[in-house]
Steps between C-alpha positions, in 0.01 A plus 500: 500500500543377854733203539243340729235515226331162459626300201227376266558258212271562202468208256320562171564408137339827385740794482214749541364324809850477650549872444160592645546287814857621542404870467205467739713323764798736461263795544426351843874474585521127440821339373403303189667222304328386181531162329339384174400156618479253788824319409701825518310591818591170668867538401497851647321391819756227559777763505319797656381475857329829571192471275198579719221443246454337160252662264451268204290488187289186460521445122857452379642269230718235669368502854193673638491719807327205667799275419731764649280518811521119542881505459534780757269329751689167457835660575614508865700817432229686303168387644485792747483754213144620435384460139237717333370386160402756235291426195296681240249212520237494770449121524357396840620135480854616419489754784387230744770258380771763558367604841461136608865440401617782725480823300417798723286661236398492133472844348380612161762682291623759465636556848355826625641738757192433718593127510849566638429553874288184509759296309780630725302404809605137430867582560 
């Protein structure tokens, strides 16, 4: 994999969804880091400065993807990172709430190879 490959952080409490997103992105020569939840993601983001995109699940136990989005957008050092929310639920009000808070997109899981070029366009 090229060293200049964009670095994407995938945040999802589901092992299967993490694997799917990771495989799809790696197939497109993307460097991927996976975290199980927003708290681990925030710890990682505060130490790692080359993340170009955050791809996060919406429904997770302690914090939602929306909570992670708000934390990222509040942070002077992280707010430039584009956030894409993934969910298996197609709920228009939730989609609007996420987009209004600064998410670039809200996609229905699982992440598909056809979604990748569009998602990467936010980098």
